[in-house]
C-alpha positions as CSV (number, residue, x, y, z in Angstrom):
1,X,39.9,15.7,-5.5
2,X,41.3,16.8,-2.7
3,X,40.3,20.2,-0.8
4,X,42.2,20.2,2.2
5,X,40.1,23.6,3.4
6,X,36.8,22.2,2.5
7,X,33.9,23.2,5.4
8,X,31.4,21.2,6.4
9,X,30.8,17.0,6.3
10,X,30.3,15.1,4.1
11,X,26.8,12.6,5.1
12,X,26.6,9.5,3.9
13,X,24.1,6.8,4.8
14,X,25.7,2.9,5.3
15,X,23.6,0.3,7.0
16,X,20.6,2.2,7.9
17,X,22.3,5.0,9.7
18,X,23.6,8.4,8.9
19,X,27.4,9.0,8.8
20,X,29.6,12.3,9.0
21,X,32.9,12.8,7.8
22,X,34.9,16.1,7.7
23,X,34.8,16.8,4.1
24,X,38.5,18.4,4.1
25,X,39.4,14.8,4.7
26,X,37.9,13.6,1.9
27,X,40.2,12.9,-1.0
28,X,38.1,11.0,-3.7
29,X,34.2,9.7,-4.1
30,X,33.3,7.4,-6.7
31,X,30.4,4.8,-7.5
32,X,31.1,1.4,-7.0
33,X,28.5,-1.2,-7.9
34,X,25.5,0.3,-5.9
35,X,26.9,2.4,-3.4
36,X,30.2,4.4,-3.3
37,X,33.6,4.1,-2.4
38,X,34.9,7.0,-0.1
39,X,38.7,7.7,0.1
40,X,39.1,9.8,3.1
41,X,42.7,9.6,5.7
42,X,44.8,6.8,3.5
43,X,41.3,4.8,3.9
44,X,38.3,3.3,1.6
45,X,35.0,3.7,3.0
46,X,31.7,2.2,1.9
47,X,28.3,4.3,1.6
48,X,25.1,3.2,0.7
49,X,24.0,6.7,-0.8
50,X,25.7,10.5,-0.6
51,X,23.3,12.5,1.2
52,X,25.6,15.7,0.5
53,X,27.7,18.1,2.0
54,X,26.6,20.3,5.3
55,X,28.7,23.3,6.2
56,X,26.9,23.7,9.3
57,X,27.0,21.5,11.7
58,X,27.1,20.8,15.6
59,X,29.4,18.1,16.6
60,X,29.3,17.0,20.3
61,X,31.2,14.7,21.6
62,X,30.2,11.2,22.5
63,X,28.5,10.3,26.0
64,X,30.6,7.8,27.8
65,X,28.0,5.4,27.9
66,X,28.1,5.1,24.0
67,X,31.2,3.0,24.6
68,X,29.1,0.4,26.6
69,X,27.5,-0.1,23.8
70,X,29.3,0.4,21.2
71,X,33.3,-0.2,21.2
72,X,34.1,2.2,18.1
73,X,34.6,5.6,19.8
74,X,33.0,7.9,17.0
75,X,34.6,11.1,16.8
76,X,31.1,12.7,17.6
77,X,27.4,12.7,16.9
78,X,25.3,15.2,15.8
79,X,21.4,16.1,14.3
80,X,20.8,17.0,10.7
81,X,17.0,17.8,9.7
82,X,16.0,15.6,12.3
83,X,17.9,12.7,12.1
84,X,20.8,11.7,14.1
85,X,24.3,11.5,12.8
86,X,27.7,9.8,13.7
87,X,30.6,11.6,12.8
88,X,33.7,9.7,11.9
89,X,37.5,10.2,12.5
90,X,38.5,9.2,9.2
91,X,42.2,7.8,11.5
92,X,39.7,5.3,13.5
93,X,37.0,4.0,11.2
94,X,34.3,2.0,12.6
95,X,34.0,-1.5,10.8
96,X,30.8,-0.6,9.0
97,X,32.6,2.1,6.5
98,X,35.2,0.2,5.9
99,X,35.2,-1.3,2.2
100,X,36.9,-4.4,3.3
101,X,34.3,-5.1,6.1
102,X,32.3,-7.8,4.2
103,X,35.1,-9.6,2.5
104,X,36.6,-9.8,5.8
105,X,33.4,-11.3,7.1
106,X,32.9,-13.1,4.2
107,X,36.6,-15.1,4.8
108,X,36.0,-15.9,8.4
109,X,37.9,-13.0,10.3
110,X,37.2,-11.0,12.6
């Protein structure tokens, strides 16, 4: 169920990291085997664990130095309960969050 005006950020764990996405961009969430599948911005995200929704998350722009080490620039970064959070833009999802990322790697696509 989509709630376009929903405040906050949905936090999830994936590949050992904590990720956040604006709650208002989440269109659906379902169990998918051992993990979760999240519909957002017309894309499907994969999550190992859903941590919950945080209403007050201070998001800072990613530092330019981050681009040297990670070409998929996040929408921002934050800290929640002492844990770093990478906040993503649903229109520019990093490969690690895409549901089809594992399938592409298995087929030899880059």
